C-alpha positions as CSV (number, residue, x, y, z in Angstrom):
1,S,101.1,75.4,113.8
2,F,100.0,78.9,112.0
3,L,103.5,80.1,111.2
4,F,103.9,77.2,109.1
5,I,100.6,77.7,107.3
6,A,101.9,82.0,106.9
7,L,105.4,80.2,105.9
8,S,103.7,77.6,103.2
9,V,101.5,80.6,101.3
10,C,104.9,82.7,101.4
11,V,107.2,80.3,99.7
12,F,104.1,79.2,97.8
13,A,103.7,82.6,96.4
14,L,107.1,83.5,96.0
15,L,107.8,80.2,94.1
16,S,104.3,81.0,91.4
17,V,106.5,84.6,91.0
18,L,110.0,83.1,90.4
19,A,109.3,79.9,88.5
20,Q,110.1,79.8,85.1
21,D,107.4,77.1,83.5
22,I,104.0,78.9,83.2
23,F,102.3,76.0,84.2
24,H,105.0,75.8,86.9
25,C,103.3,79.1,88.3
26,A,100.2,78.1,87.9
27,V,100.8,74.7,90.2
28,W,102.7,77.1,92.9
29,L,99.3,79.4,92.6
30,A,96.5,76.7,93.4
31,M,99.8,75.7,96.2
32,T,99.3,79.1,97.7
33,L,95.5,79.3,97.2
34,L,95.4,76.0,99.2
35,S,97.2,77.4,101.5
36,V,95.0,80.9,102.1
37,A,92.5,78.1,102.7
38,G,94.3,76.1,105.6
39,V,94.9,80.2,107.3
40,Y,90.5,80.3,106.9
41,F,90.4,76.7,109.0
42,Y,92.9,78.1,111.3
43,L,91.0,80.9,111.7
44,D,87.7,79.5,112.5
45,A,86.2,80.4,109.0
46,Q,85.1,77.3,107.6
47,F,82.7,78.8,104.9
48,L,85.5,80.7,103.5
49,G,87.7,78.1,103.8
50,V,85.7,75.7,101.6
51,V,84.5,78.7,99.3
52,Q,88.7,78.6,98.6
53,I,89.2,75.9,97.7
54,L,86.1,75.0,95.8
55,V,86.1,78.5,93.9
56,Y,89.9,79.3,93.4
57,V,91.7,76.5,93.6
58,G,88.7,74.0,92.2
59,G,87.5,76.2,89.5
60,I,90.2,79.4,88.7
61,I,93.3,77.8,88.3
62,T,91.6,74.7,86.2
63,L,90.5,77.3,83.8
64,F,94.6,78.9,84.5
65,I,95.5,75.6,83.2
66,F,92.6,74.9,80.5
67,A,93.8,78.1,79.2
68,I,97.4,77.4,79.5
69,K,97.3,74.2,78.0
70,L,94.7,75.1,75.1
71,T,97.0,77.9,73.9
72,A,98.9,77.4,71.3
73,N,102.8,78.0,71.8
74,I,102.8,79.3,75.0
75,G,105.4,76.7,76.9
76,D,107.6,77.1,73.7
77,R,111.1,78.0,74.7
78,S,111.4,80.7,72.1
79,V,109.1,82.8,74.1
80,K,110.6,84.6,76.4
81,Q,109.1,84.0,79.8
82,A,110.9,86.6,81.9
83,N,111.0,90.6,81.9
84,G,113.4,92.8,82.7
85,Q,111.5,94.5,85.3
86,V,112.7,92.6,88.3
87,L,114.3,95.7,90.1
88,V,111.9,98.3,90.0
89,S,109.5,95.3,90.5
90,A,111.0,94.6,94.1
91,I,111.6,98.3,94.6
92,A,108.2,98.3,94.4
93,S,106.9,95.0,96.5
94,V,109.6,96.6,99.6
95,V,107.7,100.1,99.2
96,V,104.1,98.4,99.4
97,L,105.8,96.2,101.9
98,C,106.3,99.1,104.4
99,F,103.0,100.8,103.5
100,I,101.2,97.7,104.9
101,V,103.2,97.4,107.9
102,K,102.5,100.9,108.9
103,V,99.2,100.5,108.7
104,I,99.0,97.0,110.2
105,L,101.1,98.7,113.2
106,S,99.2,102.1,113.7
107,N,95.7,100.3,113.7
108,P,94.4,99.1,117.7
109,W,92.8,96.0,116.4
110,A,92.1,94.7,120.1
111,G,88.7,96.9,120.2
112,A,87.9,94.9,116.7
113,A,87.9,91.9,117.8
114,S,85.6,91.8,120.5
115,E,83.0,93.0,117.9
116,I,82.9,89.6,116.0
117,K,80.0,87.7,116.3
118,N,80.1,84.0,115.5
119,F,77.9,82.8,112.5
120,P,77.1,79.9,112.7
121,L,77.8,77.6,109.0
122,Q,74.6,75.9,108.8
123,E,72.8,79.3,108.7
124,L,74.9,80.7,106.3
125,G,74.1,77.3,104.0
126,R,70.4,77.3,104.9
127,S,70.2,81.0,103.6
128,L,72.4,80.2,100.6
129,I,69.2,77.5,99.7
130,T,66.9,79.3,100.2
131,T,66.6,83.5,100.5
132,Y,70.3,83.8,98.1
133,A,69.3,80.5,95.6
134,L,68.6,82.5,93.1
135,P,71.2,84.8,93.1
136,F,73.6,81.6,93.9
137,E,72.6,80.1,90.7
138,F,72.9,83.0,88.5
139,I,77.0,83.0,89.5
140,S,76.7,79.5,89.0
141,L,76.0,80.7,85.3
142,V,78.2,83.4,84.9
143,L,80.8,80.8,85.9
144,L,79.4,78.0,83.5
145,A,79.6,81.1,80.0
146,A,83.5,81.8,80.8
147,M,84.3,78.2,81.1
148,V,82.7,77.4,77.6
149,G,83.8,81.2,76.7
150,A,87.3,79.3,77.3
151,I,87.1,76.2,75.4
152,V,85.3,78.1,72.4
153,I,88.3,80.8,72.4
154,G,91.0,77.9,73.2
155,K,89.7,75.7,70.5
156,V,92.0,75.4,67.8
157,K,90.7,76.5,64.4
158,S,91.6,73.9,61.8
C-alpha cells in the first residue's frame, strides 16, 4: 500500500507540472498534497497528516484557486501557458534526482530509526491549546491577513 501511495504522489505531481490549464494544475497539486498526507498517515504521523490537509489542501490550495479565479485573463487562451525550457528543466530534475539518490544511499538509516520516540497526539494537542496558545493564534491571524490581502488584491476595480 505504501507503493500505491508513493506512486500516486509521483503521478499527481507530474500531472500538476504537465497540465496546460492553470486551474487543473491547482487541482492536481491538491491531489498531490492529499497523497503526501496519505504518506504521513501511513507512517503513523497523524498530526502531520491532519496539518497537511488543513493547512496545505484546505488553506493554500483554496488561496491558489481564489487567486486564479480572481485574476483577470489568466485562463485566456491567448496567454502562453508554457515556456520553452522543458529540456533544461528535465536535465536539472535528473541532476537533482541523482544527487538525492546519492545522499539517501550514502547515509546509514538503521541507527536513526531506533532513536525515534513516540510522541502522543493528545499531548501535542494539549500543548497547542495551553502552552503554545498565543503563537498558535498569532499564526491564525497571519493566515487571515493573507486571505484578506489576497481578496483585496484580486478585487476587480470598477
